[in-house]
Jmol script that loads the backbone (N, CA, C; Angstrom):
load data "model"
ATOM      1  N   MET A   1      -1.290   6.095  10.524  1.00  0.00           N
ATOM      2  CA  MET A   1      -2.341   6.454   9.030  1.00  0.00           C
ATOM      3  C   MET A   1      -1.208   7.684   8.301  1.00  0.00           C
ATOM      4  N   ILE A   2      -1.353   7.936   7.409  1.00  0.00           N
ATOM      5  CA  ILE A   2      -0.293   9.664   6.750  1.00  0.00           C
ATOM      6  C   ILE A   2      -1.193  10.042   6.822  1.00  0.00           C
ATOM      7  N   SER A   3      -1.100  11.572   6.948  1.00  0.00           N
ATOM      8  CA  SER A   3      -1.387  12.770   7.120  1.00  0.00           C
ATOM      9  C   SER A   3      -2.114  12.824   5.826  1.00  0.00           C
ATOM     10  N   GLN A   4      -3.561  13.964   5.686  1.00  0.00           N
ATOM     11  CA  GLN A   4      -3.739  14.423   4.171  1.00  0.00           C
ATOM     12  C   GLN A   4      -3.211  15.364   3.608  1.00  0.00           C
ATOM     13  N   GLN A   5      -2.283  15.844   3.788  1.00  0.00           N
ATOM     14  CA  GLN A   5      -1.063  17.109   3.488  1.00  0.00           C
ATOM     15  C   GLN A   5      -0.171  15.804   2.215  1.00  0.00           C
ATOM     16  N   TYR A   6      -0.100  14.698   2.943  1.00  0.00           N
ATOM     17  CA  TYR A   6       0.732  13.740   1.838  1.00  0.00           C
ATOM     18  C   TYR A   6      -0.168  13.251   1.239  1.00  0.00           C
ATOM     19  N   ARG A   7      -0.863  13.145   0.957  1.00  0.00           N
ATOM     20  CA  ARG A   7      -1.776  12.774  -0.408  1.00  0.00           C
ATOM     21  C   ARG A   7      -2.017  13.142  -1.217  1.00  0.00           C
ATOM     22  N   PHE A   8      -2.856  12.493  -2.520  1.00  0.00           N
ATOM     23  CA  PHE A   8      -2.727  13.265  -3.651  1.00  0.00           C
ATOM     24  C   PHE A   8      -4.834  13.666  -3.499  1.00  0.00           C
ATOM     25  N   HIS A   9      -4.561  14.645  -4.182  1.00  0.00           N
ATOM     26  CA  HIS A   9      -6.097  14.761  -4.652  1.00  0.00           C
ATOM     27  C   HIS A   9      -6.252  15.541  -5.837  1.00  0.00           C
ATOM     28  N   GLY A  10      -7.263  14.381  -6.311  1.00  0.00           N
ATOM     29  CA  GLY A  10      -7.452  14.172  -7.452  1.00  0.00           C
ATOM     30  C   GLY A  10      -7.255  13.523  -8.573  1.00  0.00           C
ATOM     31  N   HIS A  11      -7.453  13.165  -9.277  1.00  0.00           N
ATOM     32  CA  HIS A  11      -6.447  12.163 -10.615  1.00  0.00           C
ATOM     33  C   HIS A  11      -5.677  12.458 -11.203  1.00  0.00           C
ATOM     34  N   ALA A  12      -5.821  13.586 -11.737  1.00  0.00           N
ATOM     35  CA  ALA A  12      -4.921  14.145 -12.787  1.00  0.00           C
ATOM     36  C   ALA A  12      -3.971  13.644 -12.467  1.00  0.00           C
ATOM     37  N   SER A  13      -3.207  14.092 -11.193  1.00  0.00           N
ATOM     38  CA  SER A  13      -1.588  13.992 -10.855  1.00  0.00           C
ATOM     39  C   SER A  13      -1.224  12.538 -10.499  1.00  0.00           C
ATOM     40  N   VAL A  14      -2.331  11.393 -10.204  1.00  0.00           N
ATOM     41  CA  VAL A  14      -1.869  10.184  -9.964  1.00  0.00           C
ATOM     42  C   VAL A  14      -1.516   9.534 -11.787  1.00  0.00           C
ATOM     43  N   ARG A  15      -2.400   9.865 -12.654  1.00  0.00           N
ATOM     44  CA  ARG A  15      -2.450   9.521 -13.763  1.00  0.00           C
ATOM     45  C   ARG A  15      -1.142   9.932 -14.589  1.00  0.00           C
ATOM     46  N   TYR A  16      -0.447  11.225 -14.247  1.00  0.00           N
ATOM     47  CA  TYR A  16       0.261  11.651 -14.675  1.00  0.00           C
ATOM     48  C   TYR A  16       1.605  10.817 -14.034  1.00  0.00           C
ATOM     49  N   VAL A  17       1.552  10.271 -12.803  1.00  0.00           N
ATOM     50  CA  VAL A  17       2.035   9.763 -12.295  1.00  0.00           C
ATOM     51  C   VAL A  17       2.799   8.377 -12.718  1.00  0.00           C
ATOM     52  N   LEU A  18       1.707   7.532 -13.136  1.00  0.00           N
ATOM     53  CA  LEU A  18       1.455   6.533 -13.813  1.00  0.00           C
ATOM     54  C   LEU A  18       1.754   6.526 -15.040  1.00  0.00           C
ATOM     55  N   ASN A  19       1.736   7.510 -15.609  1.00  0.00           N
ATOM     56  CA  ASN A  19       2.480   7.524 -16.913  1.00  0.00           C
ATOM     57  C   ASN A  19       3.688   7.639 -17.074  1.00  0.00           C
ATOM     58  N   LYS A  20       3.891   8.698 -16.215  1.00  0.00           N
ATOM     59  CA  LYS A  20       5.380   8.882 -16.895  1.00  0.00           C
ATOM     60  C   LYS A  20       6.452   8.379 -16.097  1.00  0.00           C
ATOM     61  N   GLY A  21       5.874   8.089 -14.837  1.00  0.00           N
ATOM     62  CA  GLY A  21       6.981   7.844 -13.231  1.00  0.00           C
ATOM     63  C   GLY A  21       7.815   6.450 -13.429  1.00  0.00           C
ATOM     64  N   LYS A  22       9.243   6.535 -13.262  1.00  0.00           N
ATOM     65  CA  LYS A  22      10.110   5.591 -12.919  1.00  0.00           C
ATOM     66  C   LYS A  22       9.025   4.235 -12.406  1.00  0.00           C
ATOM     67  N   GLN A  23       9.261   3.050 -12.332  1.00  0.00           N
ATOM     68  CA  GLN A  23       8.896   1.782 -12.175  1.00  0.00           C
ATOM     69  C   GLN A  23       9.992   1.451 -11.337  1.00  0.00           C
ATOM     70  N   ALA A  24       9.461   0.594 -10.050  1.00  0.00           N
ATOM     71  CA  ALA A  24      10.503  -0.433  -9.524  1.00  0.00           C
ATOM     72  C   ALA A  24       9.081  -1.303  -8.938  1.00  0.00           C
ATOM     73  N   ARG A  25       9.473  -2.911  -9.119  1.00  0.00           N
ATOM     74  CA  ARG A  25       8.846  -4.216  -9.004  1.00  0.00           C
ATOM     75  C   ARG A  25       8.861  -5.378  -8.474  1.00  0.00           C
ATOM     76  N   SER A  26       8.393  -5.826  -7.325  1.00  0.00           N
ATOM     77  CA  SER A  26       8.168  -7.148  -6.528  1.00  0.00           C
ATOM     78  C   SER A  26       6.916  -7.832  -6.854  1.00  0.00           C
ATOM     79  N   LYS A  27       6.993  -8.633  -6.556  1.00  0.00           N
ATOM     80  CA  LYS A  27       6.155  -9.742  -6.418  1.00  0.00           C
ATOM     81  C   LYS A  27       4.592  -9.283  -6.436  1.00  0.00           C
ATOM     82  N   GLU A  28       4.395  -8.443  -4.741  1.00  0.00           N
ATOM     83  CA  GLU A  28       3.447  -8.550  -4.450  1.00  0.00           C
ATOM     84  C   GLU A  28       3.318  -6.807  -5.065  1.00  0.00           C
ATOM     85  N   LEU A  29       4.017  -5.821  -5.073  1.00  0.00           N
ATOM     86  CA  LEU A  29       3.888  -4.227  -5.337  1.00  0.00           C
ATOM     87  C   LEU A  29       4.859  -3.743  -6.511  1.00  0.00           C
ATOM     88  N   SER A  30       4.339  -2.602  -6.748  1.00  0.00           N
ATOM     89  CA  SER A  30       4.784  -2.026  -7.305  1.00  0.00           C
ATOM     90  C   SER A  30       5.292  -0.232  -7.645  1.00  0.00           C
ATOM     91  N   LEU A  31       5.973   0.273  -7.239  1.00  0.00           N
ATOM     92  CA  LEU A  31       6.356   1.673  -6.988  1.00  0.00           C
ATOM     93  C   LEU A  31       6.328   2.423  -8.091  1.00  0.00           C
ATOM     94  N   LYS A  32       6.078   3.657  -8.085  1.00  0.00           N
ATOM     95  CA  LYS A  32       6.048   4.718  -9.274  1.00  0.00           C
ATOM     96  C   LYS A  32       6.360   5.754  -8.648  1.00  0.00           C
ATOM     97  N   CYS A  33       7.033   6.636  -9.346  1.00  0.00           N
ATOM     98  CA  CYS A  33       8.062   7.556  -8.712  1.00  0.00           C
ATOM     99  C   CYS A  33       8.052   8.744 -10.055  1.00  0.00           C
ATOM    100  N   VAL A  34       7.593  10.219  -9.102  1.00  0.00           N
ATOM    101  CA  VAL A  34       7.954  11.150 -10.356  1.00  0.00           C
ATOM    102  C   VAL A  34       8.708  12.480  -9.020  1.00  0.00           C
ATOM    103  N   SER A  35       9.911  12.940  -9.769  1.00  0.00           N
ATOM    104  CA  SER A  35      10.481  14.339  -8.714  1.00  0.00           C
ATOM    105  C   SER A  35       9.480  15.335  -8.745  1.00  0.00           C
ATOM    106  N   ASN A  36       9.480  15.989  -7.756  1.00  0.00           N
ATOM    107  CA  ASN A  36       7.532  16.930  -8.274  1.00  0.00           C
ATOM    108  C   ASN A  36       9.024  18.233  -7.173  1.00  0.00           C
ATOM    109  N   GLN A  37       9.413  19.048  -8.043  1.00  0.00           N
ATOM    110  CA  GLN A  37      10.213  20.268  -7.030  1.00  0.00           C
ATOM    111  C   GLN A  37       8.912  21.313  -7.030  1.00  0.00           C
ATOM    112  N   ARG A  38       7.983  21.403  -7.494  1.00  0.00           N
ATOM    113  CA  ARG A  38       6.639  22.474  -7.357  1.00  0.00           C
ATOM    114  C   ARG A  38       6.360  22.372  -5.707  1.00  0.00           C
ATOM    115  N   ARG A  39       6.548  21.095  -5.182  1.00  0.00           N
ATOM    116  CA  ARG A  39       5.895  21.041  -3.625  1.00  0.00           C
ATOM    117  C   ARG A  39       6.909  20.841  -2.928  1.00  0.00           C
ATOM    118  N   ARG A  40       6.222  21.362  -1.489  1.00  0.00           N
ATOM    119  CA  ARG A  40       7.733  21.180  -0.418  1.00  0.00           C
ATOM    120  C   ARG A  40       7.121  19.784   0.042  1.00  0.00           C
ATOM    121  N   LYS A  41       6.042  18.912   0.067  1.00  0.00           N
ATOM    122  CA  LYS A  41       6.047  17.825   0.812  1.00  0.00           C
ATOM    123  C   LYS A  41       5.796  16.612  -0.453  1.00  0.00           C
ATOM    124  N   SER A  42       6.179  15.601  -0.006  1.00  0.00           N
ATOM    125  CA  SER A  42       5.716  14.483  -1.064  1.00  0.00           C
ATOM    126  C   SER A  42       4.349  13.836  -1.020  1.00  0.00           C
ATOM    127  N   ARG A  43       4.407  13.670  -1.877  1.00  0.00           N
ATOM    128  CA  ARG A  43       2.540  12.637  -2.429  1.00  0.00           C
ATOM    129  C   ARG A  43       2.474  11.607  -2.483  1.00  0.00           C
ATOM    130  N   MET A  44       1.418  10.692  -1.863  1.00  0.00           N
ATOM    131  CA  MET A  44       1.388   9.374  -2.084  1.00  0.00           C
ATOM    132  C   MET A  44       0.080   9.115  -2.279  1.00  0.00           C
ATOM    133  N   ALA A  45       0.342   7.394  -2.953  1.00  0.00           N
ATOM    134  CA  ALA A  45      -1.405   6.939  -3.054  1.00  0.00           C
ATOM    135  C   ALA A  45      -0.637   6.044  -3.558  1.00  0.00           C
ATOM    136  N   VAL A  46      -1.988   4.657  -2.951  1.00  0.00           N
ATOM    137  CA  VAL A  46      -2.151   3.697  -3.143  1.00  0.00           C
ATOM    138  C   VAL A  46      -3.499   2.635  -3.785  1.00  0.00           C
ATOM    139  N   VAL A  47      -2.964   2.395  -4.963  1.00  0.00           N
ATOM    140  CA  VAL A  47      -4.497   1.762  -5.391  1.00  0.00           C
ATOM    141  C   VAL A  47      -4.521  -0.013  -5.157  1.00  0.00           C
ATOM    142  N   VAL A  48      -5.482  -0.612  -4.772  1.00  0.00           N
ATOM    143  CA  VAL A  48      -5.631  -1.514  -4.291  1.00  0.00           C
ATOM    144  C   VAL A  48      -6.996  -2.376  -5.597  1.00  0.00           C
ATOM    145  N   SER A  49      -6.877  -3.111  -6.260  1.00  0.00           N
ATOM    146  CA  SER A  49      -7.728  -3.045  -7.483  1.00  0.00           C
ATOM    147  C   SER A  49      -9.102  -4.513  -6.779  1.00  0.00           C
ATOM    148  N   LYS A  50     -10.370  -4.234  -7.185  1.00  0.00           N
ATOM    149  CA  LYS A  50     -10.928  -4.817  -7.151  1.00  0.00           C
ATOM    150  C   LYS A  50     -10.864  -6.492  -7.265  1.00  0.00           C
ATOM    151  N   LYS A  51     -10.142  -6.485  -8.445  1.00  0.00           N
ATOM    152  CA  LYS A  51      -9.529  -8.135  -8.880  1.00  0.00           C
ATOM    153  C   LYS A  51      -8.802  -8.497  -7.715  1.00  0.00           C
ATOM    154  N   VAL A  52      -7.763  -7.500  -7.054  1.00  0.00           N
ATOM    155  CA  VAL A  52      -6.931  -7.960  -6.090  1.00  0.00           C
ATOM    156  C   VAL A  52      -7.577  -8.553  -5.019  1.00  0.00           C
ATOM    157  N   LEU A  53      -8.392  -7.947  -4.408  1.00  0.00           N
ATOM    158  CA  LEU A  53      -9.233  -8.374  -3.099  1.00  0.00           C
ATOM    159  C   LEU A  53     -10.595  -7.237  -3.492  1.00  0.00           C
ATOM    160  N   LYS A  54     -11.573  -8.397  -3.177  1.00  0.00           N
ATOM    161  CA  LYS A  54     -12.803  -8.416  -3.315  1.00  0.00           C
ATOM    162  C   LYS A  54     -13.568  -7.035  -2.359  1.00  0.00           C
ATOM    163  N   ARG A  55     -13.602  -7.231  -0.837  1.00  0.00           N
ATOM    164  CA  ARG A  55     -14.024  -6.774   0.066  1.00  0.00           C
ATOM    165  C   ARG A  55     -13.195  -5.354   0.071  1.00  0.00           C
ATOM    166  N   ALA A  56     -14.003  -4.122   0.624  1.00  0.00           N
ATOM    167  CA  ALA A  56     -13.804  -3.382   0.639  1.00  0.00           C
ATOM    168  C   ALA A  56     -12.917  -3.039   1.674  1.00  0.00           C
ATOM    169  N   VAL A  57     -13.049  -3.910   2.734  1.00  0.00           N
ATOM    170  CA  VAL A  57     -12.462  -4.372   3.949  1.00  0.00           C
ATOM    171  C   VAL A  57     -11.239  -4.427   4.091  1.00  0.00           C
ATOM    172  N   ASP A  58     -11.035  -5.299   3.272  1.00  0.00           N
ATOM    173  CA  ASP A  58      -9.482  -5.726   3.126  1.00  0.00           C
ATOM    174  C   ASP A  58      -9.037  -4.646   2.060  1.00  0.00           C
ATOM    175  N   ARG A  59      -9.778  -4.301   1.077  1.00  0.00           N
ATOM    176  CA  ARG A  59      -8.411  -2.974   0.235  1.00  0.00           C
ATOM    177  C   ARG A  59      -8.282  -2.498   1.237  1.00  0.00           C
ATOM    178  N   ASN A  60      -9.105  -1.859   2.201  1.00  0.00           N
ATOM    179  CA  ASN A  60      -8.644  -0.700   2.842  1.00  0.00           C
ATOM    180  C   ASN A  60      -7.794  -0.592   3.982  1.00  0.00           C
ATOM    181  N   ARG A  61      -8.095  -2.060   4.268  1.00  0.00           N
ATOM    182  CA  ARG A  61      -6.640  -2.520   5.399  1.00  0.00           C
ATOM    183  C   ARG A  61      -5.431  -2.677   4.742  1.00  0.00           C
ATOM    184  N   THR A  62      -5.434  -3.113   3.755  1.00  0.00           N
ATOM    185  CA  THR A  62      -4.082  -3.100   2.758  1.00  0.00           C
ATOM    186  C   THR A  62      -3.795  -1.548   2.604  1.00  0.00           C
ATOM    187  N   ARG A  63      -4.606  -1.204   2.109  1.00  0.00           N
ATOM    188  CA  ARG A  63      -4.077   0.379   1.819  1.00  0.00           C
ATOM    189  C   ARG A  63      -3.923   1.245   3.282  1.00  0.00           C
ATOM    190  N   ARG A  64      -4.553   1.323   4.635  1.00  0.00           N
ATOM    191  CA  ARG A  64      -4.005   1.900   5.498  1.00  0.00           C
ATOM    192  C   ARG A  64      -2.584   1.266   6.072  1.00  0.00           C
ATOM    193  N   ARG A  65      -2.302  -0.075   5.629  1.00  0.00           N
ATOM    194  CA  ARG A  65      -1.446  -0.771   6.129  1.00  0.00           C
ATOM    195  C   ARG A  65       0.403  -0.469   5.656  1.00  0.00           C
ATOM    196  N   ILE A  66      -0.073   0.285   3.813  1.00  0.00           N
ATOM    197  CA  ILE A  66       0.914   0.842   3.725  1.00  0.00           C
ATOM    198  C   ILE A  66       1.159   2.193   3.681  1.00  0.00           C
ATOM    199  N   TYR A  67      -0.027   2.701   4.012  1.00  0.00           N
ATOM    200  CA  TYR A  67       0.720   4.159   4.115  1.00  0.00           C
ATOM    201  C   TYR A  67       1.315   4.222   5.208  1.00  0.00           C
ATOM    202  N   GLU A  68       1.013   3.458   6.475  1.00  0.00           N
ATOM    203  CA  GLU A  68       1.741   3.002   7.890  1.00  0.00           C
ATOM    204  C   GLU A  68       3.560   3.209   7.421  1.00  0.00           C
ATOM    205  N   GLN A  69       3.436   2.328   6.875  1.00  0.00           N
ATOM    206  CA  GLN A  69       4.821   1.263   6.089  1.00  0.00           C
ATOM    207  C   GLN A  69       5.595   2.692   5.970  1.00  0.00           C
ATOM    208  N   LEU A  70       5.033   3.658   5.033  1.00  0.00           N
ATOM    209  CA  LEU A  70       5.267   4.976   3.641  1.00  0.00           C
ATOM    210  C   LEU A  70       5.598   6.402   4.877  1.00  0.00           C
ATOM    211  N   ARG A  71       4.404   6.075   5.746  1.00  0.00           N
ATOM    212  CA  ARG A  71       4.703   7.401   6.865  1.00  0.00           C
ATOM    213  C   ARG A  71       6.372   7.345   8.054  1.00  0.00           C
ATOM    214  N   LEU A  72       6.169   6.038   7.920  1.00  0.00           N
ATOM    215  CA  LEU A  72       7.658   5.553   9.072  1.00  0.00           C
ATOM    216  C   LEU A  72       8.551   6.330   8.229  1.00  0.00           C
ATOM    217  N   ARG A  73       8.853   5.891   7.046  1.00  0.00           N
ATOM    218  CA  ARG A  73      10.264   5.915   6.246  1.00  0.00           C
ATOM    219  C   ARG A  73       9.857   7.658   4.911  1.00  0.00           C
ATOM    220  N   LEU A  74       8.783   8.755   5.684  1.00  0.00           N
ATOM    221  CA  LEU A  74       8.714   9.772   5.284  1.00  0.00           C
ATOM    222  C   LEU A  74       9.934  10.744   5.479  1.00  0.00           C
ATOM    223  N   ALA A  75      10.499  10.483   6.451  1.00  0.00           N
ATOM    224  CA  ALA A  75      11.707  11.387   6.678  1.00  0.00           C
ATOM    225  C   ALA A  75      12.925  11.113   5.982  1.00  0.00           C
ATOM    226  N   LYS A  76      13.283   9.995   5.689  1.00  0.00           N
ATOM    227  CA  LYS A  76      14.195   9.640   5.033  1.00  0.00           C
ATOM    228  C   LYS A  76      14.493  10.477   3.258  1.00  0.00           C
ATOM    229  N   PHE A  77      13.513  10.135   2.793  1.00  0.00           N
ATOM    230  CA  PHE A  77      13.387  10.704   1.186  1.00  0.00           C
ATOM    231  C   PHE A  77      14.359  11.819   1.216  1.00  0.00           C
ATOM    232  N   ARG A  78      14.878  11.855   0.195  1.00  0.00           N
ATOM    233  CA  ARG A  78      15.822  12.682  -0.505  1.00  0.00           C
ATOM    234  C   ARG A  78      15.647  13.514  -0.711  1.00  0.00           C
ATOM    235  N   GLN A  79      14.113  13.500  -1.381  1.00  0.00           N
ATOM    236  CA  GLN A  79      13.673  14.487  -2.212  1.00  0.00           C
ATOM    237  C   GLN A  79      12.068  15.059  -2.198  1.00  0.00           C
ATOM    238  N   VAL A  80      11.822  15.867  -2.964  1.00  0.00           N
ATOM    239  CA  VAL A  80       9.710  15.666  -2.943  1.00  0.00           C
ATOM    240  C   VAL A  80      10.015  14.742  -4.060  1.00  0.00           C
ATOM    241  N   VAL A  81       8.756  13.827  -4.047  1.00  0.00           N
ATOM    242  CA  VAL A  81       8.196  12.938  -4.872  1.00  0.00           C
ATOM    243  C   VAL A  81       6.957  12.960  -4.809  1.00  0.00           C
ATOM    244  N   ASP A  82       6.317  12.716  -5.917  1.00  0.00           N
ATOM    245  CA  ASP A  82       5.263  11.768  -5.671  1.00  0.00           C
ATOM    246  C   ASP A  82       5.144  10.804  -6.010  1.00  0.00           C
ATOM    247  N   LEU A  83       4.360   9.660  -5.688  1.00  0.00           N
ATOM    248  CA  LEU A  83       4.841   7.992  -5.612  1.00  0.00           C
ATOM    249  C   LEU A  83       3.376   8.139  -5.432  1.00  0.00           C
ATOM    250  N   VAL A  84       3.517   6.667  -6.098  1.00  0.00           N
ATOM    251  CA  VAL A  84       1.699   5.695  -6.343  1.00  0.00           C
ATOM    252  C   VAL A  84       1.770   4.474  -6.249  1.00  0.00           C
ATOM    253  N   VAL A  85       1.769   3.406  -5.301  1.00  0.00           N
ATOM    254  CA  VAL A  85       1.931   2.148  -5.057  1.00  0.00           C
ATOM    255  C   VAL A  85       0.691   1.295  -5.310  1.00  0.00           C
ATOM    256  N   ILE A  86       1.053   0.040  -6.359  1.00  0.00           N
ATOM    257  CA  ILE A  86      -0.001  -0.549  -6.934  1.00  0.00           C
ATOM    258  C   ILE A  86       0.290  -1.520  -6.136  1.00  0.00           C
ATOM    259  N   VAL A  87      -0.827  -2.423  -6.047  1.00  0.00           N
ATOM    260  CA  VAL A  87      -0.604  -4.046  -4.764  1.00  0.00           C
ATOM    261  C   VAL A  87      -0.574  -4.857  -5.997  1.00  0.00           C
ATOM    262  N   TYR A  88      -0.172  -5.572  -6.252  1.00  0.00           N
ATOM    263  CA  TYR A  88      -0.729  -6.840  -7.383  1.00  0.00           C
ATOM    264  C   TYR A  88      -1.778  -8.283  -6.839  1.00  0.00           C
ATOM    265  N   GLN A  89      -1.081  -8.443  -5.527  1.00  0.00           N
ATOM    266  CA  GLN A  89      -1.224  -9.619  -5.108  1.00  0.00           C
ATOM    267  C   GLN A  89      -1.413  -9.223  -3.209  1.00  0.00           C
ATOM    268  N   PRO A  90      -2.809 -10.148  -3.058  1.00  0.00           N
ATOM    269  CA  PRO A  90      -2.722  -9.498  -1.330  1.00  0.00           C
ATOM    270  C   PRO A  90      -1.156 -10.152  -0.626  1.00  0.00           C
ATOM    271  N   ILE A  91      -1.097  -8.976   0.077  1.00  0.00           N
ATOM    272  CA  ILE A  91       0.239  -8.871   1.327  1.00  0.00           C
ATOM    273  C   ILE A  91      -0.635  -9.637   2.619  1.00  0.00           C
ATOM    274  N   ASP A  92      -1.387  -9.943   3.047  1.00  0.00           N
ATOM    275  CA  ASP A  92      -2.069 -10.340   4.603  1.00  0.00           C
ATOM    276  C   ASP A  92      -0.852 -11.232   4.782  1.00  0.00           C
ATOM    277  N   GLN A  93      -0.104 -12.010   4.089  1.00  0.00           N
ATOM    278  CA  GLN A  93       0.564 -12.866   5.441  1.00  0.00           C
ATOM    279  C   GLN A  93       1.730 -12.027   5.437  1.00  0.00           C
ATOM    280  N   LEU A  94       1.985 -10.965   5.084  1.00  0.00           N
ATOM    281  CA  LEU A  94       3.495 -10.266   4.838  1.00  0.00           C
ATOM    282  C   LEU A  94       3.089  -9.894   6.634  1.00  0.00           C
ATOM    283  N   SER A  95       4.098 -10.001   7.680  1.00  0.00           N
ATOM    284  CA  SER A  95       4.047  -9.176   8.624  1.00  0.00           C
ATOM    285  C   SER A  95       5.010  -7.143   8.844  1.00  0.00           C
ATOM    286  N   PRO A  96       4.494  -6.755   8.847  1.00  0.00           N
ATOM    287  CA  PRO A  96       5.025  -5.172   9.144  1.00  0.00           C
ATOM    288  C   PRO A  96       6.444  -5.048   8.801  1.00  0.00           C
ATOM    289  N   ASN A  97       7.381  -6.119   9.610  1.00  0.00           N
ATOM    290  CA  ASN A  97       8.553  -5.713   9.253  1.00  0.00           C
ATOM    291  C   ASN A  97       9.062  -5.955   7.856  1.00  0.00           C
ATOM    292  N   GLN A  98       8.549  -6.834   7.026  1.00  0.00           N
ATOM    293  CA  GLN A  98       8.488  -7.324   5.665  1.00  0.00           C
ATOM    294  C   GLN A  98       7.876  -6.794   4.945  1.00  0.00           C
ATOM    295  N   LEU A  99       6.887  -6.559   5.135  1.00  0.00           N
ATOM    296  CA  LEU A  99       6.304  -5.568   4.227  1.00  0.00           C
ATOM    297  C   LEU A  99       6.879  -3.837   3.747  1.00  0.00           C
ATOM    298  N   GLY A 100       7.593  -3.392   5.287  1.00  0.00           N
ATOM    299  CA  GLY A 100       8.692  -2.452   5.694  1.00  0.00           C
ATOM    300  C   GLY A 100      10.121  -2.588   4.638  1.00  0.00           C
ATOM    301  N   GLU A 101      10.391  -3.880   4.707  1.00  0.00           N
ATOM    302  CA  GLU A 101      12.143  -4.697   3.887  1.00  0.00           C
ATOM    303  C   GLU A 101      11.596  -4.511   2.311  1.00  0.00           C
ATOM    304  N   GLN A 102      10.198  -4.554   2.105  1.00  0.00           N
ATOM    305  CA  GLN A 102       9.680  -4.561   0.830  1.00  0.00           C
ATOM    306  C   GLN A 102       9.950  -3.510   0.493  1.00  0.00           C
ATOM    307  N   LEU A 103       8.615  -2.710   1.311  1.00  0.00           N
ATOM    308  CA  LEU A 103       9.192  -1.345   0.217  1.00  0.00           C
ATOM    309  C   LEU A 103      10.619  -0.537   0.144  1.00  0.00           C
ATOM    310  N   ASP A 104      11.336  -0.799   1.597  1.00  0.00           N
ATOM    311  CA  ASP A 104      12.364  -0.257   1.283  1.00  0.00           C
ATOM    312  C   ASP A 104      13.872  -0.504   0.209  1.00  0.00           C
ATOM    313  N   LYS A 105      13.162  -1.855  -0.551  1.00  0.00           N
ATOM    314  CA  LYS A 105      13.492  -2.091  -1.323  1.00  0.00           C
ATOM    315  C   LYS A 105      13.472  -1.654  -2.636  1.00  0.00           C
ATOM    316  N   LEU A 106      12.124  -1.424  -2.848  1.00  0.00           N
ATOM    317  CA  LEU A 106      11.594  -1.036  -4.001  1.00  0.00           C
ATOM    318  C   LEU A 106      12.378   0.756  -3.461  1.00  0.00           C
ATOM    319  N   LEU A 107      12.157   1.335  -2.624  1.00  0.00           N
ATOM    320  CA  LEU A 107      12.281   2.509  -2.798  1.00  0.00           C
ATOM    321  C   LEU A 107      14.177   3.414  -2.944  1.00  0.00           C
ATOM    322  N   VAL A 108      14.631   2.118  -2.434  1.00  0.00           N
ATOM    323  CA  VAL A 108      16.083   2.442  -2.807  1.00  0.00           C
ATOM    324  C   VAL A 108      16.250   1.929  -3.788  1.00  0.00           C
ATOM    325  N   LYS A 109      15.634   1.511  -5.306  1.00  0.00           N
ATOM    326  CA  LYS A 109      15.550   0.796  -6.497  1.00  0.00           C
ATOM    327  C   LYS A 109      14.883   2.405  -7.169  1.00  0.00           C
ATOM    328  N   LEU A 110      14.859   2.824  -6.621  1.00  0.00           N
ATOM    329  CA  LEU A 110      14.115   4.079  -7.326  1.00  0.00           C
ATOM    330  C   LEU A 110      14.537   5.343  -7.105  1.00  0.00           C
ATOM    331  N   ASP A 111      15.714   5.150  -6.229  1.00  0.00           N
ATOM    332  CA  ASP A 111      16.525   6.124  -5.540  1.00  0.00           C
ATOM    333  C   ASP A 111      15.730   7.360  -4.857  1.00  0.00           C
ATOM    334  N   VAL A 112      14.749   7.115  -3.752  1.00  0.00           N
ATOM    335  CA  VAL A 112      14.265   7.755  -3.275  1.00  0.00           C
ATOM    336  C   VAL A 112      14.527   7.749  -1.880  1.00  0.00           C
ATOM    337  N   ILE A 113      15.120   6.757  -1.765  1.00  0.00           N
ATOM    338  CA  ILE A 113      15.893   6.760   0.007  1.00  0.00           C
ATOM    339  C   ILE A 113      17.207   6.271  -0.207  1.00  0.00           C
ATOM    340  N   SER A 114      17.984   6.521   0.946  1.00  0.00           N
ATOM    341  CA  SER A 114      19.661   6.099   0.613  1.00  0.00           C
ATOM    342  C   SER A 114      19.508   5.030   1.598  1.00  0.00           C
TER     343      SER A 114
END
end "model"
wireframe off; spacefill off
backbone 0.3
color backbone group
């Protein structure tokens, strides 16, 4: 799980990233990203809708899996960014390696990691 200091606090910042951010999308996930020079550490949020997964247990498990993969890649970030991950389809069938590869592709597309 990712530390509290790397998460968003409040809805206004998340709304800003969703409106102004660059987007990279795969079949299951979408990443939106905005560079933030005012902060020392990157912030992240994961959005899983009730339309995607009905049960809160499943939504929370999906959120934790994505936060863990982002935590492992945090040292590779080239700049301080605000990042929002939106889940469009269930990712239960993906192994941690497959999920990590998918996130890597999207992060490279957004030029967050090299």
